[in-house]
C-alpha positions, 0 to 999 in steps of 0.5 A: 500500500505504501509502495503504490502511494509512492508511485502515485505521488511520483507520477503527479510530481512528474506531471507538474514538472512537465507542465511547468516546463511547458509554461516556461517555454511559452513565456519565452516566446511571448517576451515583447520584442523592439517596437521601433521602425525606420522611416527614410526619405530620399531624393532623386537628382534635382531636389532635397529634403527639408526636415528629418530625412531618416527617422526611427518611429515607435510602433503606432507613432507618427513620423515627423513631417518632411518636404521635398524641395526642388532645386532651381530649374526643377519641379517636384513630380511625386514621391515614389509611392505615388504621393503627389504632395511634396509635404508629407506627414506619415502617421501611425507607423506600423512598418518601416518606410523608404520613399524617394522624392522625384523631380524633373528638369524645367524646359521653356519654349523659345520661339522666334517669329518671322514678320512680313519681309524676312525669315529666321535663319538656320531653322532655329525658330522654335526651340525647347531650352532647359532652365538656365541653359542657353538658346541657339543663336538665330538671325533675322534675315530680310527678304529682297526689298526689306530691311531688318528693324528690330525684334519685338522686345526692342533688340536691334541686332539681327543676330541674337543669342538668348542665354540663361533661359528662365522663362518662355520667350516669344519674339517677332523679327520686324522688317520694313519695306525699302523705298526709293525716291523717284524724281522726274525733272523738266529742263527749259522748254517743258514740264512733267505731266504726272507725279514728278516726285514719287516714293516707290517700294522696292520692286514696285512700279512708279506711276507713269509720267509724260514729258510735255514740251512747251509751245515752240519746243520739242521733247528730245529725250530723257537723261537716261537716253529714253526717247519716248515722252511717256515713260513707266518705270517698273521694278524700282530697286534704287533711287531714280533721278531723271531729267526730260530734255527739250529743244527749241523748234526752228523748223516744223513739218505739217502733213496736208489733209486734203479731205477728198481732193483728187487733183492738183495735190503735188505735195503730201506735206510742207516744212516751215522755217521759223520767221519765214512763214509769210514766204512759205509756198503752201499748195493749193489743192483742187476738188471736183465740185468744191471750192477751196477755202484755205488751210486750217490747223484743225478739223473744226476749221477754227484756226486759219493758216492760209486763204484760198490762194495759199497766202499765210494768215498766221505768223510764227505762233504756228510753231507753238500750236502743237499741231502737225496737220493742215486741213483743207476746207471746202465749200461744195459748188452744189449739193446733190439730193438722192432719194431712197425708198425702203419697202417693208413687207408686213405679211408673207405666206408661201410654201417653198422648196428648201434651198439648202436641203442638206441642212435638214435632218432628212433632206430626202423627205423634207424638201418643202417648208411653209412660211406664214409671216406677219410683222409684229408691232415691235418689228414695225417700230424697229423698221421705222427706227432703222430708217431714221438711223440710216438717214443719219448715217448716209448723210454723215458718210457723204456730208457736203456731197449728197443729201439723202432723203429716205422714204418708207412704205409698209405693205398692206397686202399679203405677198406670196410665192408669186411675188418672189424670185429664186436664183441658183448658184454653186457653193462648195459643189452644192447647188444652193439658191436664194429667194428674193423679193424685189420691189418691182414685183410688189404691185402696190408700190409699182406706181412710185418706184420711178420717183426713187434712185434706189429701192430696198425691200425688207422682208422676212420668211421666218428663216432663222435656220437658213433653209431658204437663203444663204446671205443677209441680203442681195443687191442689184442695179437700183434694187436690193432686198434684205432679210429682216430675220438677219436683224434679229438672228444673233439676238435670238441666239443670245436670248435677248428680246428684240425690243432691246433695239429700241433702247439706243442707250443699251450697249448691246443694242448699239452693237446690233445697230452697227451691224444692221446699218452696215447691212443696209449700207452694203446693199445700198452701195451695190444698188449704186455701183451696179448702175454705172455703165463703166463700173468702178473697182469691185466693191467686195475686194476694195472692202476686204483690202481696207479691212485687212490693211487697217487691221480689222480682219473681216469683222469691224470697220465696215462703215468706215470703208463703205463711206470711203467707197461711196466718196471715191476715196477707197483704194484697190491694188494701189488705185482709187476705187469707189463711186465717182463724185459725178454720179451723185450730180448726174454727170455719169452715164448709168444703165437702166435696171434689169427686169427682176 
């Protein structure tokens, strides 16, 4: 019993010993360790830490505040843990902290702008420069015709080198256009017409000027050798100082303007010496059916130079007149009267064979066409106005020679196929024909035709497609006919109302009237030239020679040459051509008209 109790006590003692050892070991593991942490603040290139960069902070405590301070020329970006505030105060520290303040270099835009008239050399106009560094040198280069003035910040040297850049720079190079003085001066005997003193930008043009000679002087040349009185200096690149030179006139030549005289004109001009005007031998021209009234300095016959015998009626003042021509003044011995009748057909109705079938879409099928024309009130007014304008024109063309009297008649009856005639001819190996309507075939005017020397019929077949005619009109001995639609065909093509012709202030209307009056005068001239028993040179050839010789081609200048031809002042192959003056006075034998 005693041995069992001892054993039980020993077991209890061993259990207690083991438990004490376990508890002793467990207490060793839970012995508190150190609770301080290291907090470190570092910097990258470009800044520093304001405050305690390295700290030991107890667990749960706060670190002291620090600030990331950038150096000059740098900016703070952020801490390496993403914090963007340069001032940081880490609190409740439960672990070590190591962060780095990050900085970046500051850069500035340096911009050099080129103003009008120049450019920036070396392509350094736009630069990016780090704080405190230097920009590249640049030079403002003026273009031709410009000078560099200054930079917009006041620097006056074209080349600049901006250093120690601490802020953005934007400056503009300023240039100024170079100007040149241009001066025109007149010496004795003349003056300058135009702006004599000018300031002209480099490369631009001066305003034109003219050296004007005083009375009794001639312009000789400019001081740089130019011999034209009017000059226009261009592309000015330097100053000009030019002088106009003149000389006193001691001798002067005048061209004679005989004004249709055709005999006893041995001289084309006369040269006069200063101080000897009274002894000068002026020619005395002659003109059939006219009396010579003397020479004049102007075509208006305001300043007389000689009398009818060629004696001077002017002194040395003629040298100061500025004139170069002498005009013969004439008085007609008698003035002829020439009567013309224009018959306007108001109604025409007929079925006619097409005279130009190859103009048709199917010439084998469509060979007949029906005409049914009635004159409108507007056309009637235009016809009446044409008589007025033609009368004025013919009297102007043959002024002092013939007085034209033009009567007109509007038919009252409808005319038809029985009143017209047809003529055939070959054109480019094609047989063509023209329908014509002569006044001799109009019964209601037959009794008055003998009262007129020329008779023109104006009628329309509404033929704007040129199927029944190939010309604008036809002319014969005494009689002519004109197609009225030719007055209007261009206007219809241009989509212009024909009533525009009634407005004589309208430029388009005036151009069309020029054509219409040319057509009238052309056909009238045929009625005259074909009366002559010995006809003059061919009218068409003389007209073409004049138009080409005078640079008109075959389009303009017709009224001018028609007037010359009617006055016997046209030429053909170097010989005079036209209607002789005696025709108008009944002194030339004529042929009777044929039967139309």
